[in-house]
N, C-alpha and C positions, 0 to 999 in steps of 0.2 A: 265755268270753265278743264275741266283737267290738261293741262297739257304736261307733258315726262320730258323731264332731261335727259343728257345723255353725263353719266361722273366719271368721273378716269380715276381709279382711285389702287390704293396696294400697300400691302404691311411694307413698313420701313423700319426693325429693331420690333420694341415694343412699338408704335404707331400705329398708329392704320390716316394716310394722307389721301387727302380727294380734294376739289376741281369738279366743276362743275365747265361742260366744256366749250360751250355758248352761249355767257353769262362770267365775262373777262368777273374778275377780283372776287371771286364766291367758290371762295375755299379751306379747310379745318384740318384739324391734323386731333383726331380725337383714341384717348389707349385701344378701343376695341369698334372692330367692324358695327354693332349694333350704333354707336355713336356715334361714329361716323357719318353711316348716312341720316342719323336725324336731325346731327347738325348741317352736314350740307342742304335737308331739307327746309328748315328754320331763317339759315341766310341762303337762299336762293331765295329763298321767299318777301326776305327784309330788302336782298338790296332788288327786286322788281317791286312791289312798296317804294319806297324809297326810287326811283327812278321812272315810277309813272307817278309821282308826287313834282316832282323835279321836271320832270315831260306836262303838268295843268302847271305847274307854274309861270312857266316860259311859256304857252301860248298863250295865256291871256284868254279873255267869253269870246264867249263867236264861236265856239271849237264845237266839230262831229267829232268818233267815233271808229272807225270802221275794221275790224275784222281782214288779217292779210292772214295768206295760207299760200305757203311755199313748201 
């Protein structure tokens, strides 16, 4: 499943900084725009996987997964 998230980015001096709007804690700083986008993608994937593993550890056995759309 391919999902999209909104990145808020700007250049500040010699650095590009950015945040993923929908996921707190996903923010990066890189020297180029392309590196920033790549870094945000990697960090977002890692954060989502960490959150998923954390949720699965908390729920225990006998769960089911359902997609929720808003």
